[in-house]
N, C-alpha and C positions, 0 to 999 in steps of 0.2 A: 228755956231752951228745950226742945223736944228731946226725949231720951235717945232716939236714933241719931240725931245730929250731935248730941253730946258724945255718944259712943264713937262716932266717926271722927270727931274732933280729937279725942284721945288717941285713936289709932293713927290718925295722920301725924301726930306729934312724934310718934316713934318710928315712922317710916322714912328712910332716906336711902339714897344710893350713892356710894362713894366711888365706884369703879369708873374707869374711863370707858367710853361707849364707842364700839367700832361703827363704821358707817360706810356707805357707798360713795357718797359725795359730801364734800363740806370739810369743816375744820374740827379737829378733835376736841372734845370737851374735857377740861381739866378740873372744873369745880364740881363739888357734890351737888346733886339735885334733890330738892325735897319733892316727893311725889305723893300723889293721892291716887290709890287704886279704887276704880269704881266697879262695884259688883252690880251687874244689870238685874240680878234677882233681888238683891237686898236693899236697893235704894229706889224701888218702885219704878224701874225701867221695864216696861212690858212690851213684848213683841208678839204680835198675832201672826198666824200663818197666812192670812189672806188680807192683802191690801192695806194693812195697818202699819203705821210708823211707830217707832218707839216713843213711849211717853217720856216727858222730861223728868229727870230725877228730882225728888223733893229733898234738896240738899243745899245747905249753906256752904259757900266757898270758904274753906278753912285755909289760913295762912297764905291767901292769895293765889291758890292754884287755879289753873285753867279748869273751867267747868265743862265737863263732857256731858252732852245732852242725849246722845244717841250713838250706839256702836253695834255692829252686827257683822257676822260672817256670811258669805254667800258662796258662789261657785268660783273656786280658785281666786277668791278676792275677799277683802274685808274693808269696812269703812268705819270712820269715826267722825262725828259732828260735834262742834264745841262752840261756846259763846266767845265773842271777842274778849281778849284779855286787855285790861286797861293799859294804854301806852305801848302795846305790842305793835310792831311794824311788820311782822311776819311770824312764821312758825316752822320749826323743824319737827318732822314726824318720823318715828322709828318703828320697826316691826320686829317681833321676836316669835320664834316658833318654827316648826318644820325644819328646813335646812338653815334657818338663821338661829344659831345657838345663842347668840347675844343680840341685844338691840342694834338694828342696822338702819341707817337712815335711808328713806325712800327719796325718789327723785322729786325735786322741788316742783315740777309741773303737776304733780298729783295733789298738791296742797292748794286748795282754791278758796277764794273769797266770794261769799254770797251776801255780803252786806251785813245782815243781821246774824250771820253765823259763818263759821269756817267749816271746811270739810276736806278730809283726805281719804283717798281710796288707794288700796294697794292691790295690784293685780299680779298674776303669775305666781300665786301662793300654792305651792305643792311641796310635799305630799299633803293629802288630807290630814289635818291636825287642828289643834287649838292654837290660836295666834293671839298675841297681845300687841296693842298699838300704844305708843307713848307720844304725847303732844307737848312740845316745849315752845313757849313764846320767845321771840327774839326782838332785840331793840333795832334802832335805825342803822347800827353798824353790823348787824347780823350776829351779834353776840347773844347767847342764850340767857334768858332770865330764869332765875332760880324759882320756877313755878310750874314744874312738870306735873302732868297727870297721866295715868296709865289705865287702860281698860282691863277688865277681867278677861280671861281667855274666851276667844270668839271662835266658834266651830266653823271650819271651812270644808266644803265638800268638793269633790272633782266634777268637772263637766262630764256629761253622758256622751261618750264617743262611739255609741252604737250606730250602725247604719252602713250603707254602701260606700260612703266617702272614705271610710277608714278600712274597708275590706281589701285585704292584700296590698295595703299601703302602709309600710312599716315605720316610716320616718316621721309620722305626724302630719296633719293637714295644716297648712299655713306656716306661720313663723314659729310655732310651738311644736315640741315633740309630743308624743302621746302621753308622757308623764307630766305634761303641763309646763315644762321649763323651756326657755327660749333656745332655739337652735344655735349651734356654734357660729360666732361672729355675726349674729343678727344685729341689724340696726334698728333702733327705736326712735321714732319721731312723734312729737306732740303737736297736734294741729288744733288751733283756735280760729275764730273768725278773723282775728287780726294777724294771724301767722300763716294762713293757708297760701298766701302768695310768696311768702319770704322764707318758709321753713326749708331747711336743706338737709341733704343726706349724702354721705360719702359711700358710694357703692363700688363694686369691684371694677367698673368701667369709668369711674370718675365721680365728681361732685355735681349734684343737681339741686336746683332751687325751685320751689313751688310744688304743691302736692301733686297736681297732674303731671308736671314735668318729671317728678321723681317716679311716678308709676309708669310713665311712658318710656323711661330708660330701660324697662324690662322687655319692650316689644321686639327688640332685635335678637333676643335670645342669648346675649353675651353677659348678662348680670346674674351672678350666682349668690348674691347676698340676701339672706332671709331678711324680711322687713316687717316690722310691727308698726302699724299706723294707728296712733292713739288719738281718738277724737275727743276733745274737751269742749263741752258746751254745744251750742247750736252753730252749725256751718251752713251758710246760705250759698246758693249758686253764684251770687254776686260777689262772694268773698274769695272765689277761686282764681288761681292764676290763669286757668284755662279749663275748658271742658273737653275731654277727649271724644265724647259723643254728643253731637248736637241734638240727637233724639232723646238720649237717656240722661247724660250728665257725666259723672266720673267714669272713666274707662280704665279697666284692668285687663291688659292684653298680653299674651305671650306669642312667641314665634310659632309654637305648636304645643299640643298637650302632652308631648313626649318628655318635655323638660319642666321640672317643678319650678314654679315661681316662689313658693314658700312665703306668701304674703298674707298677713292677717290685718284686717281693718276692724278695730275694736273700740267701743265706746267706753269712756271712764265714768263711773258712777251711774246714776239713774236718769241723767238728763242729756246724754249725748244724742244729738239729732242732726240729720242732714235734711235741708229744706229746699224746696224748688228744684230738686234734682234727685236722681237715682243712681244706680250703678249698672254698667254694662260690662260683662265678663266674657271674654272671647279667647279661644285657643290657649286656655289656662289650665294648668295643673297645680294642685295644692294651693288653693285659695280659701281663706276663711273670712267670714264677716260675722261679728257677734256684738250683742249688747248695744244695738243702735235703734233709734227711732227714724223712720223715713216718712216725711211729711210733704204733701203737695209735689210729688215727683212729676217730671215732665211727661213721661209715658209709662214705663214700668218702674216699680220700685227696685227690684233686682231682676235683671235679665241675664240669665246664663245662656248666651246665644252663640252657638257655633263651636263645636269641638272642644268642650271643656271635659275635665276628668279629675276626679277626686277633689271635689269642692264641697264646702260645708257652710251653711248659713243657719244660724241658731240665735235664739233669744233676741229676735227682731220684732219691733212694733211697726206694723204696717197701718198707716192712716190713709185718708183720702188722697187721691192723686189729683192732678190738674183736671178740672172740669171741661171735658170736650163735648159735652151734650150727648143726648141719646143714651145708648147703653155704655157710654163712657163718662157719665156724669160724675162718677166717683173716681175717675181716672181709668186707665187701661188695666193692664195686668199688675198685680202686686208682686208676685214671684213667678216668673216664667223660666222654664228650662226646655231647651229645644235644639234642633240641628245637630244631632249626634253627640249631645253632651252625655257623659257616662259616669257612673259611680258617684252619685250625688246624694247628700243627706240634707234635709230641711227639717229642723227640729226646734221645739220649744218656741215657735214664733206666734205672735198674737196679731190676728187679723181683725181690725176694728171696723166692722160694717163695710168691708171692702166689696166691690161689685164683682170682679173677676179675680178670684184669689190666686189660682195657680194653674197655668197652662203647662201641661207636661207632654211634649212631643208635638212634631209636626207630621209631615208625610214623607220626609226625605231621609229619615234615619235608616242607617244600614245595620245598627245594632251590634252586639247586645247593648242595651241601655238600661242600666239598673239604678232605680231611684227609691230612696226612703223618705217617708213623711212620718214623723212620730212626735207625739206630745205637743201638737200644735193646737191652739185655741182659735177655732173659727167662730168669732164672737159676733153674731148677727150678720155675718157676711152672706153673700147671696148665692154664689155658684163657683164651680170649678175648684173642688176641694179634694183631689185635683180633677182636671179634665184631661184624660189620657189618650194619646195616640201612640201606637206602635211599641211603647216602652213597657218594661216589667217593673211594677211598682209595689212596694210593700208599705201599706198605710196602717200603722198600729198606734193604739192609745191616743188617738186624736179626739178632741172634744168638739162636737158640732152643737153649737149653742144658739138655737133659734135661727135656723137657716131658711131663708125665704124661698129659694128656687130649688136647688138640689144639692146633694152632698157630693159624692164621687161619680164620675161618668167615664165609661170605657168605650172606645171606638177603635177602628182601624187595626184590628188584630192585637190589641195590647192585652197584657195579663196583669190583673190588679188583685192583690191579696188584701182584703179589708179584715183587719185582725184586731178584735177587742177594742173597737171604738165606742164612744158614747154619743148617741144622737138624742138631743133634747129638742122636741118640737121641730123636727125636720121631716116634712111630709114625704119627700122623695129622697131617702138616704142614699140609694145606689141606682144608677141607670146604665143599661146597655143600649146602645143606639139601635133604633128601629125594631124594638121588641119590648115586651113587658110593659112596664109603667111608661116608657117613652112613647109608645104607641097610643096611650090614653091621655097624653098630656094636652091634646087638642079637643078632647071631648068632655069627659066628666071633670077634668082638671084644667079647664079652659083658661084659668088665670095665668098659666105659664106657657111659654112658647115651646115648640118642639126642640128637644135637646140637640139632636144631630141627625143629619141625613146620611152620614157615613156608615161604612160597614161596621159591624159590631166588634167590640173587644170583650174578653171574658172576665168576670169577677168571681173570685172565690171569697167566701165569707165565713168568719168563725168568731163566736163569742161576743158579737156586738149587742149593745143595749139600745133599745128604742123607747125613750121616755116621753111622757106628755104628748101622746099621739092625738092629733086632731081627727075630725071626720074625714079629712082628705088624705090621711096617711095611706101610702101604698108601698108595699114591699112584697114581692112575689119570689119565692125560691123555686129552684128547679124541681125540688121534691113536690112542690104544689102544682106546677105547670111546666112540663118539659119543653114547651115551645115559647110561651110568653112569660119568661122569667127574668128577674133582675140580677140574680146571683145564684151560684151553686153553693149551698150551705153544707159545711162539713162539721162532723162531731168532735173532731180534735185537729189541732193546728197542723200536724204533720201528715194529714190525710191528703191524698192526691185527688185531682179531678179526673175522671175517666176521659179517655181520648174521644169517645163517642159523644161527649157533651160539647155541642158546637153552637155558635151564634146563629140566629135566624138569618141575619144578613151577612153573607160572606163566608159562612161555615167555618169560623175561626174557633180553635180549641185553646184551652188554657195550657201554658207551657210548663207548669209545675216547677218553676225556678226556685221556689221557696222550700221545696223538700230535698233539694240536692246540696249536699255538704260542699261540693266543689263550687257552687254558684251562690251559696247563701251564708251569711254570717251567723254567728251564735248570738242570741239575745234573750233577755227576760222581759216579758210583758206583764203589766199589771192587769188584773181582771178589769173588765169594762166598767163595772160599778165603781171602781176606785178612781177612774180617770178624772172626773171633774175636780175632786179634791187635790189631786196631784198637779193637774195642769194649772189651776188657779192658785196654788199654794205659793209659799215663799220662794221655793226653788223651781217654780213652774214656768209658764210661757211668758215671753216678752222680756223687757229690760229688768235689770235689778230693781227690786222693790216695786215691780210693775210700772216703773217709769215715773216721771215727774208730772205726766198729764193723766188725770183720772176722769172717768165718765162712767155713769151707770145707765144702762139701757132700760127702757120700759118694756118688759117682755109682753105685756098685754097689747101693745101697739106695734113694737118694733120687730117682733118675731116674724110677722107675716109681710112686712113691707120691704121693698127693694129700692125705693127712691132714697135720695139723700136726706139724712136726718138734719133738718135745718139748724137746730139748736147745737148739734155736734159740730156742724160745719162752721158755725159762728165761733164756737169755742176754739176750734183749731185755728181759724183765721186770726184770732186774738192771741194765740200762743206767743209768749216771749220768754226767752231764756232768763232766768234770775241770776245767772252767773255774772259777777262783777269782773272777775279775772283771777289768774294765778297771783298769789300774793306778790306784790311788787310789779306785776305785769298785767295791767288792765286789758280786757278783751278788745276794746275800742279806745285807744288812747285819746282820740280827738273828741270823744263824747264824755262830758263830765257828769251826765246824769246816770243814775244807776239803771241796770237792766231791769225791765219790767215797769219803769215809769210810764205814765201816759204820754203820748206825743203831744208836742206843744203846738198851740194854735199858730196858723200862718197869718202874717200881717201883709196885706196887700195882694196883688196879682202875681202869679208865677207864670212865666212864659218859658217853655223848654223847647229848644231846637236840637238838631242832631248834626254832627259833622259827617264826612264821607265814610267814616269808619262805624258810624252808629253810636258814637259817644254822645251822651246828653249834655246840654249846657248847664243843666241844673242838677245839683246833688240831691235835690228832693226826690228824684226818681232813681230807682235801681233798674238798669237796663241790661239785658243780654240779647244780642242779635247783631246782624250785619247792616252796615250802611251802604249808601251809594250816592254818586253825583251825576248818574246818567238816567235818572227816572222821571225826568220832566221838572216842573216847577210847581210851587204853590204860593199863593199870595196871602200874607198874614198882616193885617192892619197896615196895608199899603206897601209892605215890604215883600219883595220876590225872593223866595228861598229856593235854592238849587240842590241842597243835600238833604237826605232823608234816611229813615230807618225802614228797612224792608220788613214787611210783616210776613214772616216765614214760620214754619212749624215750631222752631226752636226759639222764636222771638218771645221775649217776656219783658213787661214794664210793670214794676211794682211800686206802690206808694201807700202811705197811711194818712188819712185825714182825721184831724181832731175836732173839726167843726164842719158843718155843711158847706160845700163849695160846688160851683158850677164848672164842669169840665167841658172844654171845647177841643175837639180833635180836628186837625187840618190834614187832609190827604191831598194827593195830586189834583191840580185844577181840572184834569180831564177824567178823574176817578170818582166813584161813588163811595161815600164813607162805609167801611165795613170792618168790624172788629168785634171781639168778645170782651166783655166786662165781667170778670169773675165767672167765666164760662158761659155767660148769656150773650147771645147774638144781639146786636143792636140793628135797627132798621133805619138806615140813612137814605136820603133822597137827593143829597148834593154832595159836594166834596168835603163838607164840614158837618160836624155832629155835636150837639150840645145836650147836656143832661145835668140835673142837680143830683149830687151824690151826698148821702148822709155820712156821718163819721164812721169809718171802718177801715180795714185793710182792703186794697184793691190790687188786681193783676189784669193787665191788658194783654190779650194774646190774639193769634191769627184767627180770622174767620175765612177771608179770601186773600189771595195774593195781591195786596195793594201796598201803597207806600205812604208812611206817616211822616209828615214834614214838621209838625209842631203840636205841642200840648199846651193849653192855657187853663189855669185854675184861677177862679175868681171867687172870693169870699161872698157869701150870701148877704144881700143888703138888708 
């Protein structure tokens, strides 16, 4: 036996806990528990600051304790992973530290089954402190087995609540107070793929069932209950009870931005994802979204559209959206804020090769509209970081990592303070419309289109770093050219921009919002040289532990390209949640295969038709959209069909093939076949269209307004 293992064996023999354990939910424990405490430093559990998981401990299981393989503190949360204990049917997990003086049991929904391992995440851990997690296996009756293990103290840090969302808003944004604790009488709901339709919440105006129905209850303005929506695993648009927005997906809407909604939508762990939909936020005050991945959204990933106030989106992974072709091949906007939305903060978000990262402002804002972007990772994304109209924007400590088109752009009288950002291989870091580098983009930089034809907005710049500059790099300060400049460079952050400094188009001046204590929050910024390490570090941008999806870009080729990275797109299309379920509650009760298994081959031909509501006759297809019985007829194998699925902007048909199959699409007898397959338009010449498809994930969406009566899939001969 190794000396270390022998030492741990001796230590374990003398460790026991005989006290009763208080808890939040469940039954009191009367019997003593034999525990093993795992020290992540002394048993070879290594944690790196960047993208690395903890190494498994080199430890023999003594006296039958649960073997903990990974444990770590994060932002107001901590997690533990463990190997399945022989014969255990479930697990109770307890937390100690901070306001928990004794071990306290966490909610059962936080303890999940991933097949080869179990995992528990504890959220809402405040104040910043060292916390310990205890894992106890249970039998079929829910009784605890005498085999507990406890982590060593795990360091938990607070979220960074700096930015305009929290400025002059004292009660906390979302369902949590500024100290990280839930607000009084807050309701907490857990949503998985199998419960999105059935989850219920009792609010101040009644009880509501289904995630969208719960959120819709706030639209009349008579619900005062703070709400924390906790997403567990991957939620697809097809799993929802309804979609509040046919263009975006989930809708969070208030009656006006004068009444706080106090809603937080948060992901649990590193794999919380919404797929084939995004979020539309309207007329809302005090809304927070955090620790989520957004994959293949319908239009925008997050759209803060129309009269929002004090909203905060942070630690979000933005992936490709639905391929609509052209300049929307990667989707439309990842994170858009417009139409008089005010006092917003977007922080620690990771943009994975996004096309249009963030539109900020339209032309109708009456102002003032104050927006903060900080510690975001623009990871090979192309443009709009942000693209600003009318608004006053503070962008600090963001990491521009191989940006193909341009960094930040200012138009239409906006004021943008670019403060200690790090630009790596970003040829056009800052643009003011119709002057400076923007006027050169059609000549010596002809690889990029004209940025904007609108009147200019003003950019103030301080302490930014421009690394790995190529021969096409351009950045012109006012001090270099007082007419054709990209930004007014200052020598210290508090320095004002003189009133006589104006844009070439429109004669717009900088409003110096950032130097007014009445208009600006207090903040501490890292020096720009520190930004890459901070943003890509353990507590940096994106979901916890940088999420369950990993990808490494090839800087040599991907820095300068703005088209879809085909290999990344394929990897994202193949993404499957590995979550089996909450212990005792599988994610999909009707599916006996583990999540992540390969799809099973289809035997024989599948023919799918639609009723007048658009409901498919075959469960092989996942369909969202509207049906009709008044759109003519189609003849399929001699049968006349009278009901169809209308191909509209929000229509989506998804399926997965495990083997090559020929697809035939049947449209109205008087129509010409027209549709997009994974974003690519097909060229039909009659009312039907056929094509051999290889094994892959597929989505059919609208090309033109036609009507689909049937789909046939036939195995390759």
